[in-house]
C-alpha positions as CSV (number, residue, x, y, z in Angstrom):
1,M,0.0,0.0,0.0
2,I,1.0,3.6,-0.7
3,R,0.1,6.5,1.6
4,H,-0.2,9.8,-0.2
5,L,-0.1,12.8,2.2
6,V,-0.7,16.4,1.0
7,L,-0.5,19.5,3.2
8,F,-1.8,22.8,1.8
9,K,-0.9,26.3,2.9
10,L,-3.4,29.0,1.8
11,N,-1.7,32.0,0.2
12,E,-1.4,35.2,2.1
13,G,-4.8,36.9,2.6
14,V,-6.8,33.9,1.5
15,Q,-9.4,32.7,4.0
16,R,-11.2,29.3,4.4
17,D,-14.5,30.9,3.4
18,D,-13.1,32.3,0.2
19,P,-15.5,30.9,-2.6
20,R,-12.4,29.6,-4.5
21,V,-11.3,27.6,-1.4
22,V,-14.8,26.3,-0.8
23,K,-15.0,25.1,-4.4
24,G,-11.5,23.5,-4.1
25,V,-12.4,21.6,-0.9
26,E,-15.7,20.4,-2.5
27,A,-13.7,19.2,-5.5
28,F,-11.4,17.1,-3.4
29,R,-14.2,15.8,-1.2
30,A,-15.9,14.5,-4.3
31,L,-13.0,12.4,-5.4
32,E,-13.8,9.6,-2.9
33,G,-16.1,7.2,-4.8
34,T,-15.2,8.9,-8.1
35,I,-11.7,7.5,-8.6
36,D,-11.6,3.7,-8.3
37,E,-7.9,3.7,-7.3
38,I,-8.6,5.4,-3.9
39,R,-8.5,2.8,-1.1
40,F,-8.5,5.3,1.8
41,W,-9.5,8.9,1.8
42,E,-9.7,11.6,4.6
43,L,-9.3,15.3,4.5
44,G,-9.8,18.2,6.8
45,W,-8.9,21.6,8.1
46,N,-6.0,22.1,10.6
47,F,-7.0,23.4,14.0
48,S,-3.5,24.0,15.4
49,D,-2.5,27.6,15.8
50,R,1.2,26.8,15.6
51,P,3.0,29.0,13.1
52,I,4.6,26.0,11.3
53,A,1.2,24.4,10.7
54,Y,-0.3,24.0,7.3
55,D,-4.0,24.8,6.7
56,F,-5.6,21.8,5.1
57,A,-4.6,18.1,4.7
58,I,-5.4,15.1,2.6
59,N,-4.4,11.6,3.8
60,S,-5.1,8.9,1.2
61,G,-4.1,5.4,0.4
62,F,-3.5,3.4,-2.8
63,E,-2.8,-0.2,-3.7
64,D,0.5,0.5,-5.3
65,A,2.6,3.1,-7.2
66,D,0.7,2.5,-10.4
67,A,-2.6,3.1,-8.7
68,L,-1.3,6.4,-7.3
69,R,-0.1,7.4,-10.7
70,R,-3.5,6.7,-12.3
71,Y,-5.1,8.8,-9.5
72,L,-2.7,11.7,-10.0
73,E,-3.4,11.7,-13.8
74,H,-7.2,11.3,-13.4
75,P,-9.1,14.3,-14.9
76,A,-11.1,14.9,-11.7
77,H,-7.9,15.1,-9.6
78,Q,-6.3,17.4,-12.2
79,A,-9.4,19.6,-12.1
80,G,-9.1,19.9,-8.3
81,V,-5.3,20.7,-8.5
82,G,-6.1,23.4,-11.0
83,L,-8.4,25.1,-8.5
84,W,-6.0,24.9,-5.6
85,K,-3.2,26.4,-7.7
86,E,-5.1,29.7,-7.6
87,F,-4.9,30.1,-3.8
88,A,-2.5,27.7,-2.2
89,T,0.8,26.0,-2.2
90,W,1.4,22.4,-0.9
91,V,3.9,19.7,0.0
92,I,3.5,16.0,-0.4
93,A,4.9,12.8,1.0
94,D,4.3,9.3,-0.6
95,Y,5.5,6.2,1.2
96,A,4.9,2.5,1.3
97,Y,3.4,0.9,4.4
């Protein structure tokens, strides 16, 4: 199994209730059940007020590296990424478990 972690940082001045952010979150919430390769899917807003904390996280699981690649290339995933590029930056970690 492959774990795919993504941590998002909203750009300066962008708030959670920004309509672009709301649409971006909805796009990623909708991926579960849309993309067959997803085996595990959870996401949510950070509640920590620590300055090093990121704002939003996705924790997901895939059968293998090929399944992760198919997910990353899926049009629905790419559409969500396109939305998030407008208002956030992110870091990822992919690891086998």
